[in-house]
C-alpha positions in Angstrom: 99.4 21.0 -7.0 95.7 20.2 -7.4 94.5 17.3 -5.1 91.0 16.0 -4.8 89.0 14.4 -2.0 87.0 11.7 -3.8 87.4 8.7 -1.6 88.8 7.7 1.8 90.8 5.0 -0.1 92.9 7.8 -1.5 94.2 8.7 1.9 97.0 7.3 4.1 96.4 6.6 7.8 98.6 9.7 8.6 96.5 11.9 6.2 93.4 10.7 7.9 94.6 11.5 11.3 95.7 14.9 10.1 92.2 15.7 9.1 90.9 14.7 12.5 93.5 17.0 14.2 92.7 19.8 11.8 89.0 19.4 12.5 89.8 20.0 16.2 91.8 23.2 15.3 89.1 24.6 13.0 86.3 23.9 15.5 87.9 26.5 17.9 89.7 28.7 15.5 87.4 30.9 13.3 90.2 33.2 12.1 91.8 30.7 9.7 90.6 31.9 6.4 92.3 30.2 3.4 89.4 30.9 1.1 89.5 34.7 1.6 88.6 36.4 -1.8 87.9 33.0 -3.4 84.6 31.3 -4.6 83.5 27.7 -4.2 81.1 26.0 -6.5 78.5 23.7 -4.9 77.1 21.4 -7.6 74.1 19.5 -6.2 72.2 16.9 -8.3 70.8 15.6 -5.0 69.0 17.9 -2.6 70.3 18.0 0.9 69.9 19.8 4.2 73.1 18.9 6.2 75.5 18.9 3.2 74.4 22.1 1.8 74.1 24.0 5.1 77.5 22.7 6.4 79.4 23.4 3.1 77.9 26.8 2.7 78.6 27.9 6.1 82.0 26.3 6.1 83.0 28.3 3.0 81.9 31.5 4.5 83.7 30.8 7.8 86.9 30.2 5.8 86.5 33.5 4.2 85.0 32.4 0.8 81.9 32.8 -1.2 79.8 29.8 -2.0 77.9 29.5 -5.3 75.1 26.9 -5.2 74.4 25.2 -8.5 71.4 23.0 -8.6 70.7 20.2 -11.3 67.9 22.4 -12.7 70.4 25.3 -13.1 73.2 23.4 -14.9 72.0 19.9 -15.8 75.3 18.2 -15.4 75.5 15.0 -17.5 72.2 16.1 -19.3 72.3 19.7 -20.6 76.1 20.0 -20.2 78.8 17.3 -20.2 80.6 17.0 -16.8 83.9 17.9 -18.6 82.5 21.1 -19.9 81.1 22.0 -16.5 84.5 21.3 -14.9 86.4 23.4 -17.5 84.2 26.4 -17.1 83.8 26.3 -13.3 87.5 25.8 -12.8 88.2 29.1 -14.6 85.8 31.1 -12.3 86.1 29.4 -8.8 88.8 28.0 -6.6 87.1 24.7 -5.6 84.3 22.4 -6.6 82.0 20.5 -4.2 79.8 18.0 -5.9 76.8 15.9 -4.6 75.9 13.5 -7.4 74.2 10.3 -8.2 76.7 8.6 -10.5 80.2 8.2 -9.1 81.5 8.2 -12.7 80.2 11.7 -13.2 82.2 12.8 -10.2 85.4 11.1 -11.6 84.8 12.9 -14.9 84.4 16.2 -13.2 87.6 15.7 -11.2 89.6 14.6 -14.3 88.8 17.8 -16.2 88.8 20.3 -13.3 91.9 22.2 -12.7 90.8 23.1 -9.1 90.2 20.7 -6.2 87.1 18.6 -6.3 85.4 17.2 -3.2 82.9 14.3 -3.1 80.0 15.5 -1.1 78.2 12.3 -1.8 77.7 9.8 -4.8 75.7 6.6 -5.0 79.0 4.9 -4.3 80.4 6.6 -1.4 80.1 9.4 1.2 83.6 10.2 2.5 82.7 13.6 4.2 80.1 11.9 6.3 82.5 9.3 7.7 85.2 11.9 8.5 82.7 13.6 10.7 81.4 10.3 12.1 84.9 9.1 13.1 85.6 12.5 14.6 82.4 12.4 16.5 83.3 8.9 17.8 86.6 10.2 19.1 84.9 13.2 20.7 82.7 10.8 22.7 85.7 8.5 23.6 84.7 5.6 21.3 87.6 5.7 18.8 89.8 3.0 20.3 91.6 0.2 18.4 89.1 -2.6 17.8 86.0 -0.5 18.6 82.9 -2.4 17.5 80.9 -0.4 15.0 77.6 -2.2 13.9 75.7 -0.8 10.9 72.3 -2.1 10.7 70.7 -1.8 7.3 71.4 -1.4 3.7 75.1 -1.8 2.5 74.9 1.5 0.8 77.3 4.4 0.1 77.8 5.1 3.8 78.8 1.6 4.4 81.2 1.7 1.5 83.0 4.6 3.1 83.0 2.9 6.5 84.8 0.0 4.8 87.4 2.4 3.3 88.1 3.9 6.7 88.6 0.3 8.0 91.6 0.3 5.8 93.0 3.3 7.7 92.2 2.6 11.4 91.7 -0.7 13.2 88.0 -1.3 13.9 85.7 -4.3 14.3 83.0 -3.3 11.7 79.9 -5.4 11.3 77.1 -4.9 8.7 73.8 -6.5 9.6 71.9 -6.7 6.4 69.5 -9.0 4.5 70.8 -11.2 1.6 71.1 -9.0 -1.5 71.9 -5.8 0.3 75.7 -6.3 0.6 78.2 -3.3 0.0 80.2 -2.8 -3.1 82.1 -6.1 -3.6 85.4 -4.4 -4.7 85.5 -2.0 -1.8 84.6 -4.9 0.6 87.3 -7.3 -0.8 89.9 -4.5 -0.8 89.2 -3.6 2.9 89.3 -7.3 4.0 92.6 -7.8 2.1 94.2 -4.9 3.8 93.6 -6.7 7.1 93.6 -3.5 9.2 90.2 -4.2 10.7 87.9 -7.1 11.5 85.1 -7.0 9.0 81.9 -9.1 9.2 78.6 -9.2 7.2 75.8 -11.1 8.8 72.0 -11.2 8.4 71.1 -11.3 12.1 70.9 -7.8 13.6 70.4 -9.1 17.1 73.6 -11.2 17.0 75.5 -8.3 15.2 74.9 -5.7 17.9 76.0 -7.7 20.9 78.7 -5.8 22.8 78.7 -3.0 20.1 80.4 0.3 21.0 78.5 2.1 18.2 75.2 1.1 16.6 74.6 3.0 13.3 71.8 3.0 10.8 70.5 4.8 7.7 67.3 5.0 5.8 66.3 1.8 4.0 65.3 3.7 0.8 67.8 6.3 -0.4 67.2 9.1 -3.0 66.8 7.5 -6.4 65.4 4.2 -5.0 61.9 5.3 -4.3 60.4 2.7 -6.7 61.9 0.0 -4.5 60.4 1.5 -1.3 57.8 -1.2 -0.5 60.0 -4.0 -1.3 62.8 -2.6 0.8 60.3 -2.2 3.7 59.5 -5.9 3.5 63.1 -6.9 3.2 64.3 -4.8 6.1 61.4 -5.9 8.5 63.2 -6.9 11.7 66.2 -4.5 11.1 64.7 -1.6 13.0 66.9 -0.1 15.7 64.7 0.0 18.7 65.2 -0.1 22.4 65.1 -3.9 22.4 67.9 -4.2 19.8 70.0 -1.4 21.3 69.9 -3.1 24.8 72.1 -5.9 23.4 74.9 -3.5 22.8 77.3 -2.3 25.6 75.5 -0.2 28.2 77.4 2.9 27.2 77.0 2.4 23.4 76.3 5.3 21.3 73.7 5.5 18.5 74.6 7.2 15.2 72.6 8.1 12.1 73.7 10.2 9.1 70.1 11.7 8.8 67.5 12.4 7.6 65.7 9.7 9.6 62.5 8.0 8.7 61.3 7.7 12.2 59.5 4.5 13.3 61.0 2.8 10.1 64.7 2.2 10.5 64.9 3.7 13.9 62.3 4.6 16.6 62.0 8.1 18.0 62.7 6.6 21.5 66.2 5.7 20.3 67.0 8.7 18.1 65.8 11.1 20.9 67.4 9.0 23.6 70.4 9.6 25.8 72.7 7.3 23.8 71.9 9.1 20.5 74.5 11.5 19.2 73.0 12.1 15.9 73.1 15.9 16.1 76.7 15.9 17.2 77.4 14.0 14.1 75.4 16.5 12.0 77.2 19.6 13.5 80.7 17.9 13.0 80.1 17.8 9.3 80.7 21.5 9.3 84.1 21.3 11.1 85.2 18.1 9.3 84.5 19.6 5.9 86.3 22.8 6.7 89.4 20.6 7.5 89.0 19.0 4.1 88.8 22.3 2.3 91.8 23.8 4.3 93.9 20.7 3.4 93.0 20.9 -0.3 93.8 24.6 -0.5 97.2 24.0 1.1 98.0 21.5 -1.6 96.6 23.6 -4.4 98.5 26.7 -3.3 101.7 24.9 -2.5 101.7 26.0 1.1 103.6 24.4 3.9 100.3 24.1 5.9 98.1 26.4 7.8 99.1 24.3 10.9 102.7 25.6 10.6 101.2 29.0 11.2 99.0 27.9 13.9 101.4 25.4 15.6 100.4 26.4 19.1 96.8 25.5 18.3 97.7 22.2 17.0 99.8 21.4 20.1 97.0 22.2 22.3 94.8 19.6 20.5 
């Protein structure tokens, strides 16, 4: 049965934990190859370094063949309807990975595709990033009930996906953002209503980061928002993650950033290159987490009992 990975809100807590466990397995088990003899379409409206490299390498390591399709090449939503792209690509490949602007285009693609579709980023959410982030937190011993994660900056797609994971695992999540830069209200209200995590939104970054286990930031101006760049720089003045701000967090706090970083803007080089920074562990773990997502979707699609049943010893070790 076809199953997609469009949002963390579609997962149960058990399914999310399963992805973390499978990420552990795949990080040390290169011989698991569920994509052998299969092709995966990578549809990218938005350019990327980490997302493209991690998915292309991941598909190859799982035995498959990645096919990169740029916006210039297919013009999804412009030259060709998303439904037509989905119909055609589904007939020739075994999976679709899509990095798009409009989340509605992703949903249309998934509705019409007959193969699994993965959300590699939209303006609304970035679920693959957060699976890797939470895995990296666990790798560094920070994934504990009530761990305080403070995101300093725009309430963007990354924040929306953090809020969705707050429905699955108990965290203390704080967004420090200026007025007018809050996350998606529907996602925020749903996460608060679930009551799994403590969620706060405040406009004082210095109050927000006190006793934080994790301090996280992202660029102030994302792709597609370039016309707002100067206004955003003014609005986010005072929200830079620097040594002074980070000193208010716990002494063993870790710093995270989904990259690319605009150094000396949202974060100083002293912080991002410092001993508390784990940004490149995050980036590397995109590869392993996304392999786990692809393996799980292929299990569902092929009606298998699970690759973990054939590698049970590996799972038990992790």
